[in-house]
N, C-alpha and C positions, 0 to 999 in steps of 0.2 A: 504493500499499500504506500502510496506517495504521501510523504509528510508535507504539510503546509503550515504557513504562519510561524515558522522558526525565526526567532529574533536573537540578537546578541550585539556586543559592542564591537565597533570597528577598530581598526589599529589606531587611527587617528584619535578616537575618543579615549582609548587607553593611555596613549602617550600624553594627552592633555591632563588626565587624572593623575598620572605619575609626576608630571611637571608641577602640578598644584601641591601634591604631597611633599615634593622636594622643597618648594618655596616655603611652606608652613613649617617644615622641619628646620630650615635655615634660619627662620625667625624665632623659633621656639628654643632651640638648643642653647644659644648664648644666654638667654634669660634664665633657663633652667640651671645652667652652670653658676650664674651669679647668685641664684637663690640658694643653691648648695653651699656656696662660699659664705654667704651671710649667715647661714645656719652654723657653720663651723666656727665662725667668729664668737658665738655665744660661749664657746669654751674659754676663750681668753677673758671675756668680760666677767664670767663667773669666778674664775681662778684669781683674777686681779682683785676683785671685790673681797674674796676670802683672805688674800694677802693683806689687804688694807685693814680689815678687821683684826687679823692677827697681830699686826704691827701695833695698832691702837691698844690692844689688850696688853702687849708687851710694855708699852709705855706707861700704862696705868699701874703696872706692877713694879717697874724698874726705873721710871722717870727717864727712859732712854729707848732709842730705837736700836735695831741691830741688822747687820747684813747677813747674819747667819740664818738661813731658812730652817735649818734643823732645830734651832733654839725656839722658834715660834711655832714649830710643827707644821710648816707649809710643805705638804706632799700631795701634789695634784694626782688625780686618778690615773691609772695606766691607760694607754691609748691616746695620750695627749699629742696633738699636732703642733702645739706651740712649745718653744723653749722659754724658760723663765729666768730673769736675771735680776739680782738685787744690786749688782755693780756693773759698770760698763764692761769690765774684763774680769769675770770671776776666776778666782785661783783654784777652786775646787768645784767640779760638777757632779750632780747625781746622775750616773749613767743609766740609761734605759735601753741598752743594746742587747740584753739577754733576758732569759726567763725570769731571773731574779734582778732586782735592783741592787746597785752597789751598797754594801753595808757601811755607810758612813753617816756620821751625825752632824758634821760641820760642812756646809756647802753653801755657795752663793749662786749657783745656777742649777737648773733642772733641764736636762736634755730632752729633746723630742723623743717619743717612744718609738724608735726605729724598728724594734723587735715586733711590735704590733703592726705597725704601718707597712714595713717592708718596702720594696722597690728601691728607688734612688734616694731614699730618705737621708737627710742631713741632721745629725744630732745636735749640732751647735750652729744654727743658721746665722747669717749676718744680715745687717740692714742693707737696703738698697742704696746704690751710690748717692742718691738724692731723696731726702725726706722733707717733710713739711717743716717750715721754720717755726720754732716754738721757743717760749720762754716760761719760766716757772717763778711764781712770786709766793712769798710766805707772810704770815702774820707778822705784825710789828714785833721786833725783838727775837724773832725766830730765824735761825740760819739753816740752810739746806742746800742740797746739790743742785747744779744747774742742768744735770742730765741724770741718766740712771745711777743711783747710788744712795748711800745713807750717810747722813751726818749725825753722829751719836752725841748724847748729852742731853740735859734737860731742855735745852732750846734747839734741839736738832730736828731733822726731818727726813724724809725719804722719797725716792722715785723708783718704781718698779716697772720692768719692761717685759712685754710678752711679744715673741716674734716667731713666725712660722709660715709655711706654705699652705695655702688653702685652695689653690686651683692648679691649673696645668702649666702656668708659666714659671719663670725662674725668680721673679721678684717675691719678696717676703713681706707679709702683713706685719705691721708693727704698731703695738698699742702701749700706752703709759697710764699709770695711776700714781698719784702723789698725795702726800699730806698737805701739799700746797695747791695752788691753782695753776693749771697748765693751760696757757693760751697758745693755740695753734693758728698760724696764718693760713688762709685758703691758698691752695696750690693745685697743680695738675693731679695729684694723688692724695690730697688732703683737703679737708673742709675747715672753714673757720670755726673753732670751738673754744669754749671757755670752760675747761674741766675743773670745777671746784673740787675741793678735797673729797677723795673717794669715788669721783666720777671718771671713767675711762675715756680716753681720747686717742684717736689714731693719727700718728705722724706720717704713716703711709698706709692708706686704705686700699688694699689690693683689689677690692671689689670695684672701686671707682676708676681703676686703670685697666687698659686693655690687656 
């Protein structure tokens, strides 16, 4: 018996559909990558907030801050994509390159958890060549560092840094929290911000950069 009324898509129609799908994917994928990157930034914000509270507790008991993360019990959860530094150049790092973390009690830096992340993970990432211009101010009579670090003593202060890779490029995301006010000037990869004590600010926001 002869079949009649058979219908289907022509080759041209199929090619048009494929082209439309390709255009939609090209528009959606970059936005999805940025959404993922923003969600990863929450790790840095939560950890820096915890560090700020730990330092304030330390000050309430000793009238001084400290650069020793072990002394204030700052131990980020495993799987961290950011490295954390209480000084610009830590002398001792807590390594996270193996099943167990290094058994040390005095350290000024926590490495990225390369054991959990794998791939081309860098345990001690560095800042991009150019970060946003920033300045740190403190209350009257209080002294503090102009960059990542701690000034100990009754009138001291601190700045903590989180730095890590959150997308597929080579640039690293960089955030600061301080007991002072961090003013960031707007730039290509930073927005104008006035981070009052305890509020995190980005001096290189990798989500804002290509």
